[in-house]
N, C-alpha and C positions, 0 to 999 in steps of 0.2 A: 405617493402619499403627500398630503398637504400638512403643513404645520397646524397644530391645534390652537384654537383661541379660547378654549374652555378653561376657566380658572382652576378647575379641579385637576386638569391635565397639564397645567403649566408649571414651570419651575418657580420657586419662591422669589419674591422681590427683595433679594439680599443686597442690592446695590442701589441706594437712593441718591448717594452723592459719592464723590471721589476726591482724594487729595491730589490726584494727578491731572493736570490740565495741559494737554498737548497743543502747542501753537501751530503745528503743521496741519493743514486741512486734509481730510481723507477724500481725495478727488475720485478714487475708484475703489469700490469694495463690493463684494457680492452680497447684496442685502435683499431680504424678503420681508416686505412690510407686514404681511399676515403673521401675527404672533411676535414680530420684532426679532428677527433672526439674521445673523451674518454667517456666511459659509466660507471656509478656507479650503484650499486644495483643488478647487475646480471652478470653471466659469459656468454659471447657471444658464440653462436654456429652457425656456418655457416654464412649466409648473412641475418639473421632475425634481423632487426633493428627497428621493429615496437614497438609501445607502449612505446615510450621514450618521456620525457618532457625536454625542454631545461632549464638548470640551469644558465649557464654563461660560463666563459672562465678560463682556467688554468692560474694562475697569476705568477707562479714561473719558474725560470730556475732550472735545476738540473744537477748534475754530471752524466756523461754518456749521455744517450739520454734525451733531454729536450723536454717538451711538451708545452712550453710557447705559449699561444694564441690558443691552441686547444679548440674546443667547448666541453663543459661538459654537459652530458645528464644523466637523472635519469630514472631508470626502473619503470614501473607501472604495470607489469604483476604479480609480486610476492607481497603478503600481507606484507607490511613493518611496522616496528616500527621505526619511525624517530625522532631523538632527536636533538633539536636546542637550543643552549645556547648562551648567550651574554648579556652584560650590556644594559641598556636603550639607544636607539639610535644607537646600533651597527648593526642592520639590521635583527634581528630574526623575528619580526612580518612581515617585508618586505618579508622574505623567505616564510612565510606561504602563502602570496598572490601569490608569484611566483609558488609555488607548486599547489595551487588550480587553478590558471589560466591554468597550464599545463595539469591537468586531466579533466577539465570541457569542456562542449560544449560552444564554443565561438560564438559571433555574426558574426564574419568573420573568414575565414580560416587563419591560422597563422603558420609560420615556427617554432614557439616554440613547436609545436606538431609534432612528427614524427610517423605517423600511429597510433595515439591515438584513443582508443575506450573510449569515455567519461565515467567518473565514478561519481556516486552519492556521494556527500560530505555533511558533517554537521560540522559547525564551532561553537565551544563554544567560543564566542567573549566576553571575560571578560572586554574589554575596549570599546566595541561598535564602532569599527573603520572599519569593513570589509564590511559595506553596499556599499562602493564605488566600489566593484568588479563588480557591475552591470552597471557601467558607464565608458566611456572612459575619459581620462584626458582632462582638458579644459585649454586653454591658458590664460583664464582670472584669473586663480588662480596661484599666483607666484610659489608655490611648484610644481604644475602641469606643469608650463611653462618650468622649468628646466628639469622635467621628459620628456617632449616632445622633448627637445633638445637632451637628452640622447638616446631616442628611434631613432631619426634620425641618431645619430652617430653609433648606433648598427644595422642600417638598419632594424628596426622594425617599424610596424605601430600601432597606438593606437587601442585598442580593448576593449571588455567587455564580461562578461559572458552572455550567451544567456538566462539563466533561473536562477534567484535567488529568494529566499523567505526570508523575514526578520521577525523574531518573537521577541516580547518584552513583558515583564511582565506587568500586570496591574499597572497603575500609573506612568510608566516610560515615560520619555520625548521622543516623537516620532519625528524623524528628517524628516521622509517622511510621506506620507498619505497612504502608502500601507502596513504598518506593520500589522502583524497578532498577536493576543493576545496569549501570552505564559502562560498557566496554566497547572499544573500537576494534575493528578487524584490521590487522596489519596491511592487508592487501588494499584497503581503502585509502591508505596514506601514500601519496606520491613521493618519488625520490627527493624532489626539492623540499617537500615538507619534512621528510625525515632529516634531511641535511640541516634545515633551519632549526628543527627541534634539538638536534644534537650539536648545534653550533659549528657546522661545517659548511664550506662552500660546495656547491654542486659538483664543480670540476676539480676539487681537491682529491688526493688519493683516497681519503675516507668516503668522500662523496661518490667516487667511482665505485667503491666496494658496495655501497648501498644500492646504487643504480643497477649494477650487474646482478646483485642478489635478487632484487625485485623482478628484474627481467627474467631470470632463470626460474623463479617461482610463479611467474604470471600464469593465470589460468587455474591455479590450485587454491584451495581454501586453507591457507597456511596460517601458522601462528608464529610467535617470536622464536620459539625453540627451533622451528624449521629454518628461520633466517640464521640463527646462531650456528646450526649444524652445517649449513651450506658454507658459511664464512670459515668455519673450522676445517673444512675439507681442503687439504693442501693441493689436491689435484685440480681444484677449480681456480687456483691463483698462481700459475707458473711464473708470472712476471710482476707479482705484487709483493711489496715489502711486508714481512711478518709483523713488524711493529705497527703498521697501519691497521692490519687486521685485528691485532690485539687491542688497539685503542678503541676501535668501533665495537668490538666484542664486549669490552667492559661497560660501555655506555648502554648498549642494547640489553645487557644482562641486568642492569639497574632497572630498566623498564619492565623486564620480565617479572621481576620480584614485586612490582607495584600491582600486577594483575589488571592494569588498565587496558591491556590488549588481549584479545582472544579470537580464535578462528570462528567462534560462534557469537561474536559481538554484535553490536547494533547494526541493523539494516535500516538506513534512514527512511526507506519506503514505509517502514512500520510506524513512523511518526505522522504519516499522512492519512491516518485512519479516521475518516469522518471529520466533524467540526470540533476537533479536540485541541486544547492548548497543552503542548508538551513542555515541561519545565525541566531544564537541565541544571541541576543543583550542584554547582562547581566550586563552592567556596574553599574547600579543603584541597583542591588541586593547585599545583604550582602554576604560575602565570603562563609558562610556555606550554603546559598541558592544556590549560583553558584555551589557548590560541589554537592548538592542534584540533581539539574537539570542534571549535568554531569553523576551522578550515574544512574539515570533513563534512560537517553539516551544510555549509554554504555551497560547496562544490557539488555535493550530491543533490541538493535541491535544484541547482541550476541544470544538472544533467537530467534529472527525472522530469521536472516540469517543462524543460525545453523539448524533450522528446514527446511529452504529452501534447503540447500545443502544436508542434509540427505535425503530429498525427491528426489532430483535429482540423488543421488547415488543409491538409491533403484530402481528407475524406470530404470536407466541405467543398473544395474546389472541384472534385470529381463527382460530387453529389452522391456519395456513398454513405451508408449508415455508419455512425460512429459507435463503436463498442468500448465503453469505458471500463477501465480496470480498477476504478475507485480513486484514481489520482485526482485531487482537487484542482480546480482551475486557478486558484489563488492561494498564496501562502505569505504570511508575514513572519520575517525573522527579526527578533527583538534582542538586542545586545545591551546589557547594562555594563557600565564601566568599560566602554569600548577601547579606550587607550591601553587597557591591560592586554587585550587580545590582538590589537593591531597598532603597536607603537610606531612612531615616526622613525626613530633612529636605531631601533634594536631589531635584528632579524627575527621574524616570527612566521610560523606556518600559515597564519590566517590572512596575511596581507594580500598575497596574489589572488587567493580565492575570493576575497571580498571585493577587490578591484574588478574582477571579472563579473561578479554578482551585480554590482551597481551599474556597470556599463552596459551589460547585456541582459539583465534580469527582467527588464520591462516586458519584452516580448514573451517571457516565460511566466508572466503573472506574478512576479516576485516583488514584494515590498521589503524594505529594510528600515528598522528603527534603531538609531544609535544614541546612547546617552553617555555623557562623559563629564567629569568634573575638571578635566584638564584638556581643553580643546587644543592647546598648542602642542600636546604630546601625541595627537592622533594623526595617522598618515593622511596627507592631503589628497592623494589619489582616490581614496575611498569616498572623500567628501565631494568629489567632482560633479556628482549628479544630484546633490541635495536640492529638493524643491519645496521643503517645508522646514521651518526652524522654530524651536521653542527656546528662547534665551532667558534663563533665570539669572539670579544674582551671581556675579563673578567678582573677584577681588583683584587678581593680578592682571596688569596691562597686557602681557603677552597672551594670556588666555582670552581676554576681551577682544584683542585684535584678531585672533584666530577665529573666534566665534562670529564676530561681525563680518569678517571677510566671506563667510559662507551664507549669510542671509540673502535670500533670493529676491529681495526688493530693497527699497530705500529704508535706511534707518531714520529715526526721529531726529530732527535738527534742534528743536527747542521745546522745552517742557518746564512747567512750573510745578513744584511740589510744595504744597501749603504756602504758596505765594513766592517761594524762592525760585529764581530762574536757573535752569540747567541748559547748557548749550553743547555739552560733550556727551555723546551717546554712552560712552564708557561710564561716566558719572551717573547716568540714568540707570544703567544696569546695576551699579553698585548699591543703589538705595532701595532696590526692590525687596519686599518681604517674601517669606516662604509662600509658595503657591502662586506668586505673581510672575508673569513672563511677557516678553514681547514676542508675539506670534507673527511670523513672516511667511508669505507665500507669493507665487508669481501672479496671482489674480488680484492682488491688492496693491495700491500705489505706494504703501509704506507699511512698516510693522505696526501692529496694533497691540496695545496693552490689555492683557486678559487675566482674569482671576480664574484659576483652574477649579473645577467643581470638586466636591468631596468624592472619595471612592465609595462605591456601593458594596464592594466586597471588603473583607478585612484587610487592613494595611499591615504588612509585615515589616516595614522599614522604620517604625517609630523608635525613638530613643528609649532604652531601658532605664534611664535615670530621670 
């Protein structure tokens, strides 16, 4: 699909000038002259401009050729690891909504998608704010009213995702009447994840009890009471101290009472039904429980899609017909406040699962989108494969350093803001307004300042004050 040049199908001319003048020339960028577009996330070949989602507009002028006002697009064909950073209120959660809108099946056709083949997505919603993706903005809500005005200015129409499913844990406050219950099957949790969840080393006495219990119950569809009963049976532990068994029993019994676990809990395969966005609404869970949910989801996705693509490769190699079981070829896992589920210095169930996900998920068609307001608190190993970054306003130098270190291209060296010169990239990040970010990818010679477009679906992250 080619980019349109019809004024009725183009986005509004919302940027006629900019206070940001970058001194560094853009010596390499993926630019399409027809319609004035730039593309991030892939190197363009020929006239293939399909599978692009609309991000916003270039906000900077630059020495040499300037791309101010050009429409900015993001590739969806390649399995990406996207890293979004910014302080509270800078726009990082807003970005997540923009990206999910761009890859999803929408209720109405929209120019924010250029030849998109909709992609299944799962959102780890740590603040329970993405349920609004299934609704168009309403003018009766003050924050939505200003959003509607912005949509008009950008020549965009309100929209919504055509298919969303919201899951919440037992006991959580349900905002809608359509939430599904989120419970985990104890058998889907590995011994090392149980150990991390309960604050134990895998090779400690309590870690050994967990490993031995799971091994004994393997192959059964068991629940927490089955684990407790096995641990309580003296004949299973002739050489294990009773004090260690009692300690692990107390901790497991606490989880039994939360009802977070059930032998009939979530089968991750059920989240992969069609072009659906599944939203895991986790605000009321403890951080370690949010981490465990993320671990189970990430590891299960890797297993399911890994087997799916291996089967496709085998049938193709031997020229046999491929019989699909409905598993999609691509899935995007989106995690808000990622430092909560995979902190750098605190044991967490999700760390190992996410490290494997980013390092080997490409061959399984898996993308990962991480947003955090504390880049310095997120495990570096998970960020090892980042290939696209959105850098919003940050304040603390440690967070700025952590964010800049993961940008997959050069940062800006010199920029003028309303005539005042800035030569430190950290200072440039500090002065950004909400919705403005430096977008970096491997196909551009440096980061590019971009104004993120307004959401077409209702935004649930606005301030209530």
